[in-house]
N, C-alpha and C positions, 0 to 999 in steps of 0.2 A: 600515431594517427588514430588509435582507438580512444574513445571517450566514454565516460560513465554517464548513465542517465538514471533517473528515479521517477517513480510514479506509475501507477497502473495496477494490473491484476496481482502482482507479486511484491510490490513495494510501495509504501505510502498510498494506500488504496483510496484516500480522499481526493487524489489527483488523477487526471487522465494519463494515458500511457506517455511516459517520458516528459511530462509537463512540469515537473518541479523546476527544472532549468532546461528549457528546450535546446539551448546551445550545447549542453553537455559540459563535462569538465574532466579534469585529470585527477580529481579527488572525490571520493564518495564516502559518506558516513551514514549508515542505516542501522536501526535496531527495532525490534518488534516483539510483541508477545501476543499469543492467541490462545484462548480457552475454548476447547471444543467439548460439547456435551451431547451425548446420544439422547434422542427424543422418542422416536417411535419407528420401528420397522425400516431401518436403513436411512432414516432422516436424522439429521443432527443440526445443531446450531453452533455458531461461532461468534465470539466477541473478541475484538482485537484493538490494540493500541500500537501505534508506530511513530517513530521519529527519525528524521534524517534530512540530508540535503546534499546537493552536488556543488562542488567548488571548482573554480577554474584551475587553481593550483593548490597543492598541499599546504603551502605557507598561508593560504587564505582561509583555511578551516577555522571555524569559530563556533563553539557550542551555543553561543547566543543567537546564532542564525538558523538553528534547527527548525524544521517544519514538523507539525504534529497532526496526526490523524487518529480517529477512533471510529469504530463501526461494528456492524453485526452482519451476520449472514446465515443462510440456510444451505445445508449440504445434503446430497442424496448419494448413497453408495451404490453406484451402478456397476455393471459387469466390466466396464472398461475404465473405471476410476471414479473418484468422487466428482460430482457436478456441483459447482459452487455458484451461489448468487450472493454477492456481498455489496453492501453500501457503506462507503466510508465518508465521514464528515471531516472537513478541515477544522481543527480546533483553534487555529490562529489565522482565520480567513482574512485576506487582504482585500482592499477595494478592487472591484472589477473581477474578482474570482467567484466561481460558483461555490455553492455551499458544500458540495461533495460530488461523488461519482458512483455510478452503479457499474458493477463488474460481473460478468457471467463467464465462468471458465471451467475447465476440466483439470483436476489435480489439486493437491494441497498447496497453500500459499508458500509454505516452507517446510 
């Protein structure tokens, strides 16, 4: 009964929460890299690239169907954890999709 979802604050940040495949699936493939650089007095910046997708079944997994996002953000090291403001762009935007998404969260992406 449990399904996988992708998109949002912690995966494929160019998409809204669980928006990669709103129906979810039984197979998930995700990968990402993030470069964090300290800037000034608790502030840092981050650049990221992510790829992945959600598939109905494991047998339907296909690397040709991966979705790609890239983005950047600002972080502030607060007393209760890093506060992140990230914007992710869809690198393979499809018709009727937004260009990207803004995410404001507490904690590291991974």
